Each structure stands twice: as structure tokens, then as C-alpha cells.
C-alpha positions in Angstrom: 20.8 241.5 17.2 20.6 238.0 15.8 21.6 234.7 17.5 20.7 231.3 16.2 21.4 227.8 17.4 20.3 226.1 20.6 17.8 228.9 21.4 17.2 230.8 24.7 17.1 227.8 27.0 20.5 226.4 26.0 23.0 229.2 26.5 25.1 230.2 29.4 30.6 233.9 33.8 32.1 237.6 34.8 32.1 237.0 34.8 31.1 238.3 34.9 32.8 239.2 34.3 31.5 237.4 34.1 32.4 236.4 36.4 33.5 235.1 39.8 36.1 237.9 40.0 37.5 238.4 43.4 40.7 239.5 45.0 42.9 239.2 41.9 44.7 242.5 42.8 46.5 240.9 45.7 49.4 239.3 43.9 52.4 239.6 46.0 55.5 240.1 43.8 55.7 242.7 41.0 55.8 241.7 37.3 58.8 239.8 36.1 60.5 240.7 32.8 61.3 238.7 29.7 59.9 235.2 29.5 57.8 235.9 32.6 55.6 238.2 30.6 54.9 235.5 28.0 54.0 233.1 30.8 51.7 235.8 32.1 50.0 236.2 28.7 49.5 232.4 28.5 48.0 232.5 32.0 45.6 235.3 31.0 44.5 233.5 27.9 43.9 230.4 30.0 42.0 232.4 32.5 39.7 234.0 29.9 39.0 230.8 28.1 38.3 229.0 31.4 35.9 231.7 32.4 33.9 231.5 29.2 34.0 227.8 28.8 32.7 227.6 32.3 29.8 229.8 31.3 29.2 227.6 28.3 29.2 224.4 30.4 26.8 226.1 32.8 24.4 226.5 29.8 24.1 222.7 29.6 22.4 222.8 33.0 20.0 225.6 32.2 17.3 223.5 30.7 17.2 221.3 33.9 17.8 223.7 36.9 17.7 227.1 35.2 20.1 230.0 35.6 19.1 230.5 39.3 20.0 226.9 40.2 23.3 227.1 38.3 24.3 230.5 39.9 23.5 229.1 43.3 25.8 226.1 42.9 28.4 228.4 41.4 28.2 230.8 44.3 28.7 227.9 46.7 31.8 226.7 44.8 33.2 230.2 44.7 32.6 230.6 48.5 34.5 227.4 49.2 37.4 228.3 47.0 37.8 231.8 48.4 37.3 230.7 52.0 40.2 228.3 51.5 42.4 230.9 49.9 41.5 233.9 52.1 40.7 232.3 55.5 38.9 235.4 56.8 38.9 236.2 60.5 35.3 237.2 60.6 35.1 238.0 64.4 37.8 240.6 64.0 36.0 242.6 61.4 34.8 246.1 62.4 31.6 247.7 61.3 33.6 249.9 58.9 35.0 246.7 57.3 31.7 244.8 57.2 29.8 247.6 55.4 31.7 247.3 52.1 32.0 243.6 52.5 28.2 243.2 52.7 27.8 245.6 49.7 30.3 243.5 47.7 28.4 240.3 48.6 25.1 241.7 47.3 26.7 243.0 44.2 28.5 239.7 43.6 25.3 237.8 43.9 23.3 240.1 41.6 26.1 240.4 39.0 26.3 236.6 38.4 22.5 236.1 38.4 21.8 239.0 36.0 24.7 237.9 33.7 23.7 234.2 33.6 20.0 235.0 33.0 21.1 237.4 30.2 23.3 234.7 28.7 20.3 232.3 28.7 18.2 234.9 26.8 20.6 236.6 24.4 23.7 234.4 24.2 27.1 234.3 25.7 29.0 236.7 23.4 26.4 239.5 23.5 25.8 239.2 27.3 29.5 239.4 28.1 30.0 242.3 25.7 27.3 244.3 27.4 28.7 243.4 30.8 32.1 244.8 29.8 30.6 248.3 29.7 30.9 248.3 33.5 34.7 248.4 33.7 34.7 250.8 30.7 32.4 253.2 32.6 34.7 253.1 35.6 37.7 253.8 33.4 36.0 256.7 31.8 34.3 258.2 34.9 35.6 261.7 35.6 38.0 261.7 32.7 38.2 264.8 30.5 40.6 263.5 27.9 39.4 263.7 24.3 40.5 260.1 23.7 38.2 258.9 26.5 35.3 260.9 25.1 35.8 259.2 21.7 35.9 255.8 23.5 32.7 256.5 25.2 30.9 257.6 22.0 32.3 254.6 20.1 31.1 252.2 22.8 27.7 253.9 23.0 27.3 253.6 19.2 28.3 249.9 19.3 25.8 249.2 22.0 23.1 250.9 19.9 24.0 248.6 17.1 24.0 245.5 19.3 20.6 246.4 20.7 19.0 247.7 17.5 15.3 246.8 17.3 14.6 243.6 15.4 11.8 241.1 15.4 13.9 238.7 17.5 15.3 241.4 19.9 15.1 240.3 23.6 14.8 243.6 25.5 14.7 241.9 28.9 17.9 240.0 28.1 19.6 243.2 27.0 18.4 244.9 30.2 19.9 242.1 32.3 23.2 242.4 30.4 23.3 246.1 31.2 22.4 245.4 34.8 25.3 243.0 35.0 27.5 245.9 33.7 26.2 248.2 36.5 26.9 245.5 39.0 30.5 245.0 37.7 31.2 248.7 37.9 29.9 248.7 41.5 32.0 245.5 42.1 35.2 247.3 41.0 34.5 250.3 43.2 33.5 248.2 46.3 36.5 245.9 45.8 38.8 248.9 46.1 37.2 249.9 49.4 37.3 246.3 50.7 41.0 246.0 49.6 41.8 249.2 51.5 40.0 248.3 54.7 40.5 244.5 54.9 43.9 242.8 54.7 44.8 240.3 52.0 42.0 238.2 50.5 39.9 238.2 53.7 37.4 240.8 52.4 36.7 239.0 49.1 36.5 235.6 51.0 34.0 237.1 53.5 31.9 238.6 50.7 31.8 235.3 48.8 30.7 233.5 52.1 27.9 236.0 52.6 26.9 235.7 48.9 26.8 232.0 49.1 24.7 232.1 52.3 22.2 234.4 50.5 21.8 231.8 47.9 21.1 228.9 50.3 17.3 229.5 50.5 17.2 230.7 46.8 19.1 227.8 45.6 17.3 225.3 47.7 13.9 226.5 46.4 15.2 226.6 42.8 16.5 223.0 43.0 13.3 221.8 44.7 11.1 223.3 42.0 13.4 222.0 39.3 14.9 218.7 40.6 18.5 218.4 39.3 20.1 215.5 37.6 23.6 214.3 38.3 24.7 215.7 35.0 23.2 219.2 35.6 24.8 219.4 39.1 28.2 218.3 37.6 27.9 221.0 34.9 27.1 223.7 37.6 30.0 222.6 39.8 32.3 222.5 36.7 31.1 226.1 35.9 32.0 227.1 39.4 35.5 225.6 39.1 36.2 226.9 35.6 34.7 230.4 36.1 35.9 230.9 39.7 38.7 228.7 41.0 40.8 228.5 37.8 40.6 232.2 36.8 41.3 233.2 40.4 44.5 231.2 40.5 45.5 232.1 37.0 45.0 235.8 37.5 47.0 235.8 40.7 49.9 234.1 39.0 49.6 236.4 35.9 49.7 239.6 38.0 53.1 238.5 39.3 54.4 238.4 35.7 52.7 241.4 33.9 51.9 245.0 34.9 48.4 245.5 36.3 47.6 248.0 33.4 48.5 245.4 30.8 46.4 242.9 32.7 43.4 245.2 32.5 43.8 245.8 28.8 44.1 242.1 28.1 40.8 241.5 29.9 39.1 243.4 27.1 39.5 240.3 24.8 36.9 238.5 27.0 33.9 239.5 24.9 35.7 238.1 21.8 36.5 234.9 23.7 32.9 234.6 24.8 31.6 235.0 21.3 34.0 232.4 20.0 33.2 229.9 22.8 29.5 230.6 22.2 29.9 229.8 18.5 32.0 226.6 19.0 30.4 225.1 22.1 26.8 226.4 22.0 26.3 226.8 18.3 25.4 230.5 18.6 25.6 232.6 15.4 26.3 236.4 15.4 25.9 238.4 12.2 28.8 240.5 10.8 27.4 243.7 12.2 27.3 242.3 15.8 30.9 241.1 15.5 32.0 244.5 14.4 30.1 246.1 17.3 31.9 243.7 19.7 35.2 244.6 18.2 34.5 248.4 18.7 33.6 247.8 22.4 36.8 245.7 22.9 38.9 248.5 21.3 37.2 251.2 23.4 38.0 249.2 26.6 41.6 248.7 25.6 42.1 252.3 24.6 40.5 253.6 27.9 42.4 251.1 30.1 45.7 251.6 28.2 45.9 255.4 28.7 48.5 256.6 31.2 47.0 257.4 34.6 47.0 261.0 35.6 47.9 262.2 39.1 44.2 261.9 40.2 44.0 258.3 39.0 47.1 257.3 40.8 45.8 258.7 44.1 42.5 256.8 43.9 43.6 253.5 42.4 
């Protein structure tokens, strides 16, 4: 795995997946035909680019306030956006509703921190590619189709290529990218539970609020130890907007125009977008082998997500 350019201190979502993903499954109307689908594709491209550009902008603040400071500011921005959108009635939540919400909040916080720290160490494209193993694992879990087995083996081989030992290999960065993948898988499963138990966007908004609250002492300490500049804070806030607010709105609008399955397949292009943004904005360089491995993982994601759902999948989705 070879990345050159600004070095480890100068590289930066999901997010994760990475990220800042929350509540996008609550679009009201069904997909619209014809031109509406092209509008949906445009929105999805815009969402993906915004997410990855936001992560790249966050990288500009890493040398000043570090990944922890950036993630703290981003979590606070995400909490403000989702609170305004979801308006949760916290006092009406039952214990059965709070349990998955609290779990989602912890996963949300850990996912973004592990992803951004991985990005700082191994680069945007590789970190986001490793993170996308999370949704792939969820898609393949429990499947007995031969196609899914091939997808799993192909993705495993591609990861082995991406993480092959080299003098410059950063094993901690790779481990953090894989941790982000585990967090995203847990995020997907917990989001299903939250969506089933809490109406509308209230569950996601409550989780974002708790996650932002968890980062109050962490962020305060990080910003005290590494005093921010106005530029660094502006970059962190911009990352929160570009990687949380913009994708949140764009995904909601896109899901009204395209089927959910198509939306899931299209999300698989995010590792490619991340690698391209990393190359253009952060001057990262991937070798040809790494690009091929990224392409294999993207193809495996698309194949797994694009397969028709069986009866068992339809009951649990």
C-alpha cells in the first residue's frame, strides 16, 4: 500500500461512511420514474462528492487540531443539523427506545473517530475503501448464494492486496479503517432497530445529540491541548456541513426519486470518489495495484447489494 503526497498529518467522512450517515431511509414518497431518476442520480453524485470533499477539507485542520478536534466539531454540527430536522421528543422515549438510540450514539462517535484517524494515517481513498467492508459484510451475512460467496472472496483478496506488507505499511491505520467498517456494520443494524422503534427521524436525531454530548469533554480537551486557529475551526465546521448536512438532505431527496436498492448500489462508488478527491485535493498517490483492489471491492459491494432479496431479506429489511 503506497500513498505519497502531504504525508500522514495532512489527510482527512462515512462517512463514514464515512460518514455522518443518519436517517436517510425515511424519505416519504416512493421513487419517481423517468427524469426523476436522473435527478436522483445527480443528487447521489453530489452527496458522495460532498461527503468526500468534506473529509478532504477536514484534513486541512488535522495539523492544527488533530482528528479528534475535527471529529468533535463535526459531531456538534451533525447534532445541530439532525436536531433541527428530527426534533426528537426525548421525554417520551421509553427504555426500549433509548437502548438502541444510545448504542447508535456510541457507534456513531466511534465510527467517525476511527475513520478520520485512519484517513490521517493511510489516506482518504484507502480508509474509505476499508470502511465499505462494513455494509458489504451486512449484505453478505447469512447469505448462501454462490454469487455472494464469490463477492466475499473477491473482497477479502482485494483487502489482502491493499494491506500487503510493505516498508511504508501503517498497520494501525489499517486497523482503524477496519474498525470503522465494524462500526458501520453495527450502525446499519442499530439504525434498523431505531427506525422500527422510534418514529421519523427522532431516533437518529437523539443519537446525534448524545454523540455530540459525548464529545463535549473530549473536544474541549483536544482543543485546549491544541489551540485552534480560525481557519482550522472553519475547515472543521465546513467538514461537518459537507459530510453531514449536505449528504443528509441530498440522500433524502434522492430516495424519493430512485429505488432504495439502486441507492445502495450507487453508494458503492464512494471509495472511488474518495480516492479521486484524495488525489486532486490532498495530492495522494495510489499505485495501480491499489486502484485495482479498490475497483474489486466496489464491484463486490455492487454485486452483493444488487442481488434480488429473498423472502428472508424482505422480512428483516
